[in-house]
C-alpha positions in Angstrom: 8.5 -60.8 0.9 7.1 -57.6 -0.7 9.0 -55.4 1.7 12.3 -57.2 0.8 11.6 -56.9 -2.9 10.9 -53.2 -2.4 14.2 -52.7 -0.5 16.0 -54.4 -3.4 14.3 -52.3 -6.0 15.1 -49.0 -4.3 18.7 -50.1 -3.6 19.1 -51.0 -7.3 17.8 -47.6 -8.4 20.2 -45.8 -6.1 23.2 -47.9 -7.3 22.3 -47.2 -10.9 22.3 -43.5 -10.2 26.0 -43.7 -9.3 26.8 -44.0 -13.1 25.5 -40.5 -13.5 28.6 -39.1 -11.8 30.9 -40.4 -14.5 32.3 -37.8 -16.9 30.2 -37.3 -20.0 31.0 -36.1 -23.5 28.8 -33.1 -23.6 30.5 -30.2 -25.2 30.6 -26.7 -23.9 27.5 -24.7 -24.7 26.0 -21.3 -24.0 24.6 -22.6 -20.8 28.0 -23.5 -19.4 30.0 -21.2 -17.1 32.6 -21.6 -14.3 32.4 -19.7 -11.1 35.3 -18.8 -9.0 35.8 -17.7 -5.4 35.6 -14.1 -6.5 32.2 -14.7 -8.0 31.1 -16.2 -4.6 32.4 -13.1 -2.8 30.5 -10.8 -5.2 27.3 -12.9 -4.8 27.6 -12.8 -1.0 27.6 -9.0 -1.0 24.4 -9.0 -3.2 22.7 -11.4 -0.8 23.7 -9.7 2.4 25.9 -6.6 2.3 26.3 -6.6 6.1 27.5 -10.2 6.4 29.3 -10.5 3.1 31.3 -13.5 2.2 31.4 -16.0 5.1 33.3 -19.2 4.7 34.9 -20.3 8.0 35.8 -23.7 6.7 37.4 -22.3 3.5 35.4 -24.7 1.4 35.6 -22.3 -1.6 39.4 -23.0 -1.7 39.0 -26.8 -1.7 39.4 -29.3 -4.5 36.8 -32.0 -3.9 37.5 -35.4 -5.7 40.5 -33.9 -7.6 38.2 -32.3 -10.2 39.5 -28.7 -9.6 38.3 -25.8 -7.6 35.7 -24.6 -10.2 34.0 -28.0 -10.0 34.0 -27.8 -6.2 32.4 -24.4 -6.3 29.8 -25.7 -8.8 29.0 -28.5 -6.4 28.7 -26.1 -3.4 26.5 -23.7 -5.3 24.2 -26.5 -6.5 24.0 -28.0 -3.0 23.1 -24.8 -1.4 20.4 -23.9 -3.9 18.9 -27.5 -3.7 18.9 -27.5 0.1 17.3 -24.0 0.0 14.5 -25.1 -2.3 13.7 -28.3 -0.4 13.7 -26.2 2.9 11.2 -23.8 1.3 9.0 -26.8 0.4 9.4 -28.2 3.9 8.6 -24.9 5.6 5.5 -24.2 3.7 4.5 -27.9 3.9 4.9 -27.8 7.7 2.5 -24.8 8.0 0.0 -26.4 5.6 0.0 -29.8 7.4 -0.4 -28.0 10.8 -3.6 -26.2 9.7 -5.2 -28.0 6.7 -6.6 -31.5 6.6 -7.1 -32.9 3.1 -10.7 -34.3 2.9 -9.9 -37.0 0.3 -8.6 -40.4 1.0 -4.8 -40.9 1.4 -4.7 -44.5 0.2 -6.6 -46.7 -2.4 -8.0 -48.5 0.6 -9.8 -45.3 1.7 -7.6 -44.4 4.7 -7.9 -40.7 5.6 -5.0 -38.3 5.8 -3.5 -37.9 9.3 -5.3 -35.4 11.5 -4.0 -31.9 12.1 -4.1 -32.7 15.8 -0.8 -34.5 15.1 2.4 -32.5 14.7 3.6 -32.7 11.1 6.5 -35.1 12.1 3.9 -37.5 13.6 1.7 -37.1 10.5 4.7 -38.3 8.5 5.1 -41.3 10.8 1.4 -42.1 10.2 2.0 -42.4 6.4 2.0 -46.0 5.2 5.5 -47.4 4.5 4.5 -48.1 0.9 3.6 -44.5 0.3 6.9 -43.4 1.7 8.8 -45.7 -0.6 6.9 -44.2 -3.6 7.9 -40.7 -2.5 11.6 -41.7 -2.1 11.5 -43.5 -5.5 10.3 -40.4 -7.3 12.9 -38.3 -5.5 15.6 -40.8 -6.6 14.5 -40.6 -10.2 14.5 -36.8 -10.1 18.0 -36.8 -8.6 19.2 -39.2 -11.3 17.8 -37.0 -14.0 19.5 -34.0 -12.5 22.9 -35.8 -12.2 22.8 -37.0 -15.9 21.8 -33.6 -17.2 18.5 -34.7 -18.6 20.2 -37.4 -20.7 22.8 -35.0 -22.0 20.8 -31.8 -22.5 22.9 -30.0 -20.0 26.5 -30.5 -18.7 26.9 -31.7 -15.1 26.8 -28.9 -12.5 30.4 -29.4 -11.6 31.3 -28.9 -15.3 29.8 -25.5 -15.9 26.0 -25.8 -15.7 24.3 -22.8 -14.3 23.8 -23.3 -10.5 20.4 -24.6 -9.7 19.4 -25.2 -13.4 17.3 -28.3 -13.5 17.4 -30.2 -16.9 14.3 -30.2 -19.1 12.4 -33.4 -19.7 12.9 -33.2 -23.4 14.3 -36.7 -23.9 11.6 -38.3 -21.7 8.9 -36.2 -23.3 10.0 -37.2 -26.9 10.4 -40.9 -26.1 8.1 -41.8 -23.3 5.1 -39.5 -22.8 4.3 -35.8 -22.4 5.4 -34.2 -19.1 6.0 -30.5 -18.1 9.4 -29.3 -17.1 10.0 -28.5 -13.5 11.3 -25.1 -14.1 9.1 -22.6 -16.0 6.8 -25.2 -17.6 4.9 -22.6 -19.5 7.9 -20.5 -20.7 6.9 -17.4 -18.8 10.5 -16.4 -18.1 11.6 -16.2 -21.7 11.0 -12.5 -21.9 12.4 -11.7 -18.5 15.4 -9.4 -18.5 18.7 -10.7 -17.2 18.6 -8.1 -14.4 15.3 -9.4 -13.2 16.6 -13.0 -13.4 19.6 -12.1 -11.3 17.5 -10.3 -8.7 15.2 -13.3 -8.4 18.2 -15.7 -8.0 19.5 -13.6 -5.1 16.0 -13.6 -3.6 15.8 -17.4 -4.0 19.1 -17.8 -2.2 18.1 -15.6 0.7 14.7 -17.2 1.0 16.2 -20.7 0.9 18.7 -19.8 3.7 15.9 -18.4 5.8 13.7 -21.5 5.1 16.5 -23.8 6.3 16.6 -21.9 9.6 12.8 -21.9 9.8 12.2 -25.6 9.3 14.9 -26.6 11.7 13.4 -24.1 14.2 10.1 -26.0 13.9 11.8 -29.4 14.3 13.9 -28.2 17.3 10.9 -26.6 19.0 8.9 -29.8 18.7 11.7 -32.0 19.9 13.3 -30.0 22.6 10.8 -28.0 24.6 11.8 -24.3 25.0 14.7 -24.5 22.5 12.9 -21.9 20.3 11.4 -19.2 22.6 9.4 -17.6 19.7 7.5 -20.9 19.2 6.7 -21.4 22.9 3.0 -22.3 23.3 2.8 -23.1 19.6 5.1 -26.1 19.2 3.6 -29.6 19.9 6.0 -32.0 21.6 7.2 -34.9 19.4 8.6 -38.1 20.9 10.0 -39.6 17.7 13.1 -38.8 15.8 12.7 -36.5 12.7 16.0 -37.7 11.4 14.8 -41.2 11.0 12.1 -41.1 8.2 11.2 -44.8 8.5 11.3 -45.1 12.3 9.6 -48.3 13.4 8.8 -49.3 9.8 12.1 -50.1 8.0 15.7 -50.8 8.8 18.7 -52.1 6.8 19.7 -54.0 10.0 16.6 -56.3 9.8 
């Protein structure tokens, strides 16, 4: 069936992405650096002088996958920045979906976007399964491009790439068709001073951390009544499970 073919296609894409984790032969460049625990401690003070460095699980001392402590710290930094960025998208998206209804059709068949009368989690449930697969397919391709350093333009983030630096689409742009880079597509940061860049990186970390708390606050308030007192009277009860994105539509068990 079409659904089974779609499952197979997505699974094949994800399996292919595993090859991106293999070591590559990219040499060290000016973009490469290696952070240590001392760098994390200094960064923590910049982000929040009152809290400082907080690592109760001692993750900064670990050696994941036997690649060394610097690779582990690179992975942790990349992970936090990525989660923070996604949380910021989610937080803003939640607010937009709660208040704005897009007037154009959601599908080629002409179906409208879900009503704002629905809580955003329920709006996601109302999205057709085919549209959800398209979203996850694009996410998978972006993740693959990140893992392979844009086809070799950048080293892997566990091997010295600047934390949070997304590879340019140079290889794709030169060989397939034109596309803007995700970061600074119009080159507006080229004249920015290093001091300004560092301040913005610290601000991004803090905003990302706050957004993670914010989006989970929304989810908790909708799922468990009264769990977030500040959202009492605002949250809309949600009966589904926000941790199951294909609830009732797709399962590997069927």
